Residue, then its C-alpha position, 0 to 999 in steps of 0.5 A: m478434515k480440511s483439504p490439502v493447501q493449494v497455495a502457500v505464501i511465505g513471509g508474514g509482513v504487509v506484502g505476504a498478508s496482502v497476497l493472503y488476503h487477495l487470494a482469499k478474496a478471490g476465492w482461494t480459501d485453501a491458502v496459508l501464510i507460512e511465517r518463520s516467527e511472528l507476523t511483522s518481525g521481518s522488515t515490516w517492523h521498522a517500515a516507515g509506512g509512508m505512502h503516496t500515488i505519484n509515480g513515474d510509472p502509471n501502473v504503479a501509480k494506479l496500484q498505489q492508489y488501489t492500495i490506499d483505497l484498499y486500506k478502508e476495505i480491510e479496516a472495515a472487514s477486520g476490525q483492525s485499524c491500519g492507522l490511516h492518516l491522509t495528510g495530503g502532500l506536495m511535490l514542489a517545483g523549483t524550476p520551470e522545467r520541474w513545473d512543466w514535469l508536474k503538469m504532465v504528472n497531473a495530466r497522467g494522474r487525471y487520466l488514471g482517476m486521481k484527484l491531484e491539483m496544481v497549486s500556486v506557490d502561495e497555496a503550497a506555502r499555506l499548506f506547508p508553512l515551513m516552505d520558503k516561497r522564494h525557492f519554488v514556482g508552484a506545486l502538485y498537491d496529492p490529497i491522499e498522500g500520508h502514512v499508515d502503521p505497517w503493523g496495523v496494515t499487516m494485522a488487518y490484512a491477516k485478519a480479513a484473510q482469516l475471516k475469508g477462510a485463509a490460515i496463518e502458520r507462525y513459527n514455522r521455518v521453510v527450508d525447502l520448496v517442492a513444486r508439484s503439477y497441478g491437475g485441476 
């Protein structure tokens, strides 16, 4: 008989499945994800799946970079495609002040190990032909910006977590939580 569950994760979207995967990866195989319906039946089903690494908070930027790198790991571990499309992305500067701000973002990104690149207006227009160069002074290019399939990401996390010993219980509505002290 399997030992009692020590950790319960509630909600089976991208975040819940990611938490379950990270718990299992850390060795917490007595974890279970509890979902009231089917995985991705909540807000995940209409999520756009856009992703980028540029953020005003360097901790969030590093977390976003970690997550994008993680998609390859969970695809390999689970055999489930995340629908990862690294299209690259531009942050455009329409004023000299915005250009200076993008330079600061680029410097912070380099410090965090990101592969950002300052590009000229001409290079930005080459990357984004619909752009009207007259309105911009330059851009910051992020090569790992893009999008994923939120359903695929959730399923990849879920399968990778299960392969590490975690469990998923679908069609179970949680109506109460009772905290217990942990004696370990």
